[in-house]
C-alpha positions as CSV (number, residue, x, y, z in Angstrom):
1,M,0.0,0.0,0.0
2,N,1.4,3.4,-1.0
3,L,0.5,6.0,1.5
4,K,2.6,8.8,-0.1
5,G,0.7,12.0,-0.4
6,I,-1.9,11.0,2.2
7,F,0.4,12.6,4.8
8,S,1.1,15.9,3.2
9,R,1.0,17.2,6.7
10,R,1.8,15.4,9.9
11,I,-1.4,13.9,11.3
12,G,-1.4,14.3,15.0
13,A,-3.6,15.5,17.8
14,S,-2.0,18.9,17.8
15,Q,-2.2,19.4,14.1
16,V,-5.6,18.2,12.9
17,S,-8.0,21.0,13.1
18,A,-11.6,20.6,14.2
19,P,-12.5,17.0,13.2
20,H,-16.2,16.8,12.3
21,A,-16.8,13.9,14.6
22,S,-17.1,14.7,18.2
23,Q,-14.0,14.7,20.4
24,D,-14.1,13.4,23.9
25,P,-16.2,15.9,25.9
26,V,-14.1,15.5,29.1
27,S,-10.5,15.4,28.0
28,G,-10.8,17.0,24.6
29,S,-8.7,14.2,23.2
30,S,-9.5,12.0,20.3
31,P,-11.9,9.1,20.9
32,A,-8.8,6.9,21.1
33,A,-7.6,8.1,24.5
34,L,-9.6,6.9,27.5
35,V,-10.2,4.3,30.1
36,P,-9.8,0.9,31.6
37,A,-12.5,-1.0,33.4
38,G,-13.1,-4.0,35.6
39,S,-15.0,-6.1,38.2
40,A,-14.6,-8.1,41.3
41,P,-13.3,-11.4,42.6
42,S,-15.4,-12.8,45.4
43,A,-15.7,-15.9,47.5
44,S,-17.6,-17.5,44.6
45,N,-15.1,-16.7,42.0
46,S,-12.6,-19.4,41.1
47,F,-10.6,-17.2,38.7
48,A,-8.7,-14.1,39.8
49,P,-5.1,-13.2,39.0
50,T,-3.1,-12.4,42.2
51,S,-2.1,-8.8,42.8
52,T,1.5,-9.6,42.1
53,S,0.7,-10.9,38.6
54,A,-2.0,-8.3,37.8
55,Q,-1.5,-5.5,35.3
56,L,-4.7,-3.7,36.2
57,E,-6.2,-3.7,39.7
58,I,-9.6,-2.2,40.6
59,K,-10.0,-2.0,44.4
60,N,-13.4,-1.7,46.1
61,L,-14.6,0.9,43.5
62,R,-17.8,2.7,44.4
63,V,-19.9,5.1,42.5
64,R,-23.1,6.8,43.8
65,Y,-24.8,9.4,41.8
66,P,-26.0,12.6,43.6
67,G,-29.4,12.3,45.0
68,R,-29.5,8.5,44.7
69,D,-29.9,6.1,47.7
70,V,-27.9,3.2,46.2
71,D,-24.6,2.7,44.6
72,A,-24.4,2.5,40.8
73,V,-21.2,0.6,41.3
74,A,-20.9,-1.2,44.6
75,N,-17.4,-2.1,45.9
76,V,-16.2,-3.8,42.7
77,S,-12.7,-5.2,42.7
78,L,-10.8,-7.2,40.1
79,N,-7.3,-8.0,38.9
80,L,-6.6,-8.3,35.2
81,A,-3.4,-10.0,34.0
82,P,-1.3,-8.8,31.1
83,G,-2.6,-9.6,27.7
84,Q,-6.0,-10.8,29.0
85,T,-9.4,-9.7,27.7
86,L,-12.2,-9.2,30.3
87,A,-15.8,-9.1,29.1
88,L,-18.2,-7.3,31.4
89,L,-21.6,-8.8,30.9
90,G,-25.0,-7.7,32.3
91,D,-28.4,-6.3,31.6
92,S,-29.0,-2.6,31.0
93,G,-28.6,-0.8,34.3
94,S,-26.3,-3.5,35.7
95,G,-23.5,-0.9,36.3
96,K,-21.0,-2.1,33.7
97,S,-21.0,1.1,31.7
98,T,-20.9,3.3,34.9
99,L,-17.9,1.3,36.0
100,L,-16.1,2.1,32.8
101,R,-17.0,5.7,33.0
102,A,-15.8,5.9,36.5
103,V,-12.5,4.3,35.7
104,G,-12.1,6.7,32.8
105,G,-12.7,9.8,34.9
106,L,-16.0,10.5,33.4
107,V,-17.9,9.9,36.6
108,D,-16.9,10.9,40.1
109,I,-15.7,8.0,42.2
110,S,-17.2,7.6,45.7
111,G,-14.5,5.3,47.0
112,G,-11.8,2.8,46.0
113,D,-8.8,2.9,43.8
114,I,-7.6,1.9,40.3
115,C,-4.0,0.9,39.8
116,Y,-2.0,0.0,36.7
117,A,1.4,-1.7,37.1
118,G,1.1,-1.2,40.9
119,E,0.5,2.6,40.7
120,S,-2.8,4.4,41.2
121,V,-4.0,6.3,38.2
122,L,-6.7,8.3,39.9
123,Q,-4.6,11.5,39.9
124,V,-3.2,10.9,36.4
125,P,-4.9,13.0,33.7
126,V,-7.1,10.8,31.4
127,H,-5.1,11.6,28.3
128,Q,-1.8,10.5,30.0
129,R,-2.9,7.1,31.2
130,G,-2.3,5.3,27.9
131,F,-5.8,3.7,27.9
132,V,-7.8,3.8,24.7
133,L,-11.5,3.7,24.2
134,M,-13.4,2.4,21.2
135,F,-17.0,3.5,21.1
136,Q,-20.1,1.8,19.9
137,D,-20.4,4.0,16.8
138,G,-16.6,4.3,16.1
139,Q,-16.8,8.1,16.1
140,L,-14.7,8.4,13.0
141,F,-13.9,11.8,11.7
142,N,-16.0,12.3,8.6
143,N,-13.7,14.9,7.0
144,L,-10.7,12.6,7.1
145,S,-9.8,9.5,5.0
146,V,-9.5,6.0,6.5
147,A,-5.7,6.4,6.8
148,E,-6.0,9.8,8.3
149,N,-8.4,8.6,10.9
150,V,-6.1,5.8,11.9
151,A,-3.1,8.2,12.0
152,Y,-4.9,10.7,14.2
153,G,-3.0,11.1,17.4
154,V,-0.2,8.7,16.5
155,G,2.5,11.3,15.8
156,R,5.9,10.1,14.6
157,H,6.2,7.3,12.1
158,S,2.5,7.4,11.5
159,E,2.7,6.2,7.9
160,E,4.3,3.0,8.9
161,I,2.0,2.4,11.8
162,V,-1.1,3.2,9.7
163,A,0.0,0.7,7.1
164,Q,0.5,-2.0,9.8
165,M,-2.8,-1.3,11.5
166,L,-4.9,-1.3,8.3
167,E,-3.3,-4.6,7.2
168,L,-4.0,-6.0,10.7
169,V,-7.8,-5.3,10.4
170,G,-8.1,-6.1,6.7
171,M,-8.7,-2.6,5.5
172,S,-5.5,-1.8,3.5
173,A,-7.4,-1.4,0.3
174,Y,-9.5,1.4,1.8
175,A,-6.7,3.6,3.0
176,N,-7.6,6.5,0.7
177,S,-11.4,6.1,1.0
178,P,-13.6,8.6,2.8
179,V,-15.0,7.0,5.9
180,T,-18.4,8.1,4.9
181,E,-18.4,5.4,2.2
182,L,-17.7,2.6,4.6
183,S,-20.2,0.0,5.8
184,G,-20.9,-0.4,9.5
185,G,-18.5,-3.3,9.8
186,Q,-15.8,-1.6,7.9
187,A,-16.1,1.5,10.0
188,Q,-15.7,-0.5,13.2
189,R,-12.6,-2.1,11.7
190,V,-11.1,1.3,11.1
191,A,-12.1,2.4,14.6
192,L,-10.3,-0.7,16.0
193,A,-7.2,0.1,13.9
194,R,-7.2,3.7,15.2
195,A,-7.6,2.5,18.8
196,L,-4.6,0.1,18.5
197,A,-2.4,2.5,16.6
198,P,-1.0,4.3,19.7
199,N,-0.1,0.9,21.2
200,P,-2.3,1.4,24.2
201,R,-1.5,0.0,27.6
202,L,-5.2,-1.0,27.9
203,L,-8.0,-1.1,25.4
204,L,-11.6,-0.4,26.4
205,L,-14.3,-1.5,24.1
206,D,-17.8,-0.1,25.0
207,E,-20.5,-2.1,23.2
208,P,-18.4,-1.9,20.0
209,L,-20.6,-4.2,17.9
210,S,-24.1,-3.5,19.2
211,A,-25.1,-1.4,16.2
212,L,-24.2,-4.1,13.7
213,D,-26.2,-7.0,12.3
214,R,-25.8,-10.3,14.1
215,S,-23.8,-12.0,11.3
216,L,-21.4,-9.0,11.2
217,R,-21.1,-9.0,15.0
218,E,-20.1,-12.7,15.1
219,G,-17.4,-12.4,12.4
220,L,-16.0,-9.1,13.8
221,A,-16.0,-10.4,17.4
222,R,-13.8,-13.3,16.3
223,D,-11.5,-11.0,14.4
224,I,-11.2,-8.6,17.4
225,C,-10.4,-11.6,19.7
226,S,-7.7,-12.8,17.3
227,I,-6.2,-9.3,16.8
228,L,-6.0,-8.6,20.6
229,R,-4.3,-11.9,21.2
230,E,-1.9,-11.4,18.3
231,R,-0.8,-8.1,19.7
232,G,-0.9,-9.1,23.4
233,T,-3.2,-6.1,24.2
234,S,-5.0,-6.2,27.5
235,A,-8.7,-5.2,27.0
236,I,-12.0,-4.7,28.7
237,Y,-15.0,-5.5,26.6
238,V,-18.5,-4.3,27.7
239,T,-21.5,-6.0,26.1
240,H,-25.0,-7.3,26.9
241,D,-24.6,-10.2,24.4
242,Q,-23.6,-13.4,26.1
243,D,-22.4,-15.2,23.0
244,E,-20.2,-12.2,22.1
245,A,-18.8,-12.1,25.6
246,M,-17.9,-15.8,25.6
247,R,-16.4,-15.5,22.1
248,V,-14.0,-12.6,22.8
249,A,-13.0,-13.0,26.5
250,D,-10.5,-14.9,28.5
251,V,-12.4,-13.8,31.6
252,V,-16.1,-12.9,32.0
253,G,-17.5,-10.7,34.8
254,I,-21.2,-10.8,35.3
255,M,-22.7,-7.7,36.9
256,A,-26.2,-6.8,38.3
257,G,-27.3,-4.0,40.5
258,G,-23.8,-2.5,40.5
259,R,-22.2,-5.6,41.9
260,L,-19.9,-8.1,40.4
261,L,-21.7,-11.4,40.8
262,R,-19.2,-13.7,39.2
263,L,-15.7,-13.6,37.6
264,D,-14.4,-16.6,35.8
265,T,-13.3,-18.0,32.5
266,P,-16.2,-18.8,30.0
267,E,-15.6,-22.5,30.6
268,G,-15.7,-22.0,34.4
269,L,-19.0,-20.1,34.3
270,W,-20.7,-22.9,32.4
271,A,-19.2,-25.6,34.7
272,D,-20.2,-23.7,37.8
273,P,-22.3,-20.4,37.6
274,G,-21.9,-20.1,41.4
275,G,-25.4,-19.1,42.4
276,V,-29.0,-18.9,41.2
277,Q,-28.9,-15.3,39.9
278,V,-26.0,-15.9,37.6
279,A,-27.3,-19.3,36.5
280,R,-30.7,-17.8,35.6
281,F,-29.0,-15.0,33.8
282,L,-27.0,-17.5,31.7
283,G,-30.1,-19.5,30.8
284,F,-29.7,-22.5,33.1
285,G,-32.9,-24.3,34.1
286,P,-35.4,-25.4,35.0
287,F,-33.9,-25.7,38.5
288,L,-34.7,-29.0,40.1
289,D,-35.0,-29.5,43.9
290,A,-34.7,-32.7,45.8
291,D,-38.4,-33.7,45.1
292,A,-38.0,-33.1,41.3
293,V,-34.7,-35.1,41.3
294,A,-36.4,-38.0,43.0
295,A,-39.4,-37.8,40.7
296,L,-37.1,-38.0,37.7
297,E,-35.3,-41.0,39.3
298,L,-32.0,-39.3,38.8
299,P,-29.0,-41.2,40.4
300,L,-28.0,-38.5,42.9
301,K,-29.0,-37.2,46.3
302,L,-29.1,-33.5,47.0
303,E,-27.9,-32.0,50.3
304,Y,-29.9,-29.4,52.2
305,G,-30.2,-26.2,50.2
306,Q,-28.9,-27.7,46.9
307,I,-30.6,-27.6,43.5
308,L,-29.7,-29.1,40.2
309,A,-29.2,-26.5,37.5
310,P,-29.3,-27.9,33.9
311,A,-27.2,-25.8,31.6
312,P,-28.5,-24.7,28.2
313,G,-28.4,-27.8,25.9
314,A,-28.6,-30.2,28.8
315,W,-32.1,-31.3,27.8
316,S,-32.6,-33.2,24.5
317,L,-35.4,-35.1,22.8
318,A,-35.4,-38.8,23.7
319,P,-36.9,-41.6,21.5
320,A,-40.7,-42.1,21.9
321,D,-40.1,-45.7,23.1
322,A,-37.4,-44.8,25.6
323,S,-37.9,-46.1,29.1
324,L,-38.8,-43.5,31.7
325,G,-36.5,-42.9,34.6
326,D,-32.8,-42.3,35.0
327,G,-33.0,-38.9,33.5
328,V,-35.7,-39.7,30.9
329,A,-39.1,-38.1,31.5
330,Q,-42.3,-37.1,29.8
331,A,-43.0,-33.5,29.0
332,G,-45.8,-31.6,27.4
333,V,-44.9,-29.2,24.6
334,E,-46.0,-25.6,25.4
335,S,-44.5,-23.7,22.4
336,V,-42.5,-24.3,19.3
337,T,-40.5,-21.6,17.4
338,M,-38.1,-21.7,14.5
339,S,-34.6,-20.5,15.5
340,Q,-31.4,-20.7,13.4
341,G,-32.6,-23.6,11.3
342,S,-34.0,-25.8,14.0
343,Y,-37.0,-25.8,16.4
344,L,-36.7,-24.2,19.9
345,V,-39.2,-26.1,22.1
346,Q,-40.5,-25.2,25.6
347,A,-42.1,-28.1,27.5
348,S,-43.2,-28.8,31.1
349,L,-42.2,-31.9,32.9
350,E,-45.1,-34.2,33.8
351,A,-43.4,-35.9,36.8
352,A,-41.8,-32.9,38.5
353,A,-42.9,-29.4,39.5
354,A,-40.6,-27.0,37.7
355,D,-40.4,-24.2,35.3
356,P,-40.7,-25.1,31.6
357,L,-37.5,-26.6,30.0
358,T,-36.0,-25.6,26.7
359,L,-34.5,-27.9,24.1
360,R,-33.6,-27.6,20.5
361,T,-34.5,-30.3,17.9
362,S,-34.8,-30.8,14.2
363,E,-38.1,-32.5,14.6
364,P,-41.3,-30.5,14.0
365,L,-43.3,-30.9,17.2
366,E,-46.8,-29.8,18.0
367,V,-48.1,-27.7,20.9
368,E,-49.7,-30.0,23.6
369,Q,-47.8,-33.0,22.2
370,W,-46.3,-35.4,24.7
371,I,-42.6,-36.1,24.2
372,N,-39.8,-37.9,26.0
373,V,-36.9,-35.8,27.1
374,R,-33.5,-36.8,28.4
375,L,-31.3,-34.8,30.9
376,D,-27.5,-34.9,30.5
377,L,-26.3,-34.9,34.1
378,S,-22.7,-34.0,33.1
379,R,-24.1,-30.6,32.2
380,C,-26.0,-30.0,35.4
381,P,-24.0,-28.3,38.2
382,L,-25.3,-28.3,41.7
383,I,-26.0,-24.9,43.2
384,D,-26.5,-23.8,46.8
385,M,-29.7,-21.9,46.9
386,R,-28.4,-20.0,49.9
387,K,-25.8,-18.2,47.8
388,R,-27.0,-14.7,47.0
389,A,-25.6,-14.6,43.4
């Protein structure tokens, strides 16, 4: 790629006048100059880097908005190791975005500390932290070309860096193109290249793919994951999409009500969600108590306070002539919908009092039809109902 002539003037934060896209309202810097974020290890979390190995440490972070009676972020703590990607996952209002804004200095912190490489950054100006933010809409500068957008704020050796970044995200052929001619997916690739160009200490991605179609999100999420690992860039990735979080992250933190409920690897979360609230959020169920386990003749005995929590996919359709018992039971079909080329079925167990179960099948079933279902016990962790999360 020949970038000669694109840089007739040095493209840098001090020399690009009045980009048409908005600059950061707090720091005045380009959109590629903001914040880290994080969440908390707790007694139920099996994954948490030690403080000695952590690159980023968030310690008992609290945020309470003026006039509110509850914390928007409630004593969140976490350690993030070098080169890891943490996905913050939760419903709207869970506190994940407030957490990122607090860490970035966009929201006043009520308590706690944020450290990078062992040093607090609370008194470090936002634009000097070396943290970079990628927004949901990319916030590209419409009056600059693709290459000029990527070069914005890089400074010296920008031509070489831009060429490397555009090749990394598969956008070399578009270097001279106006960003206004790009598709949504292409624009986000350029935004990612611009975010990576300054070689950030930490990359923060705030719902970066939520405005894209699902097919684009899935492909770009895989690419982002691959690129971050190739460069060894530590990152915090905020999303409400569970599949996206599991696809991109080394570690997933689940938030609700301002608290970090669970912090673990994607595999660890599925093996042990820790508590009912997290299990329900992830789609486990229906939860089976001791009476339901006995009614289904499952070969296990629950202790006081325990329930069986079937993971998504633990239920499957069994042959019509299968013998009942030992995990095989009858269920009545309540609803059938087409989803991604197969049928998503909700059915209620006949032998056990429980919420409807969900299974996926290629067979076209009818509402009110009786079917045999089988439960895969290897995908059913035991949960202590007394655990808050």
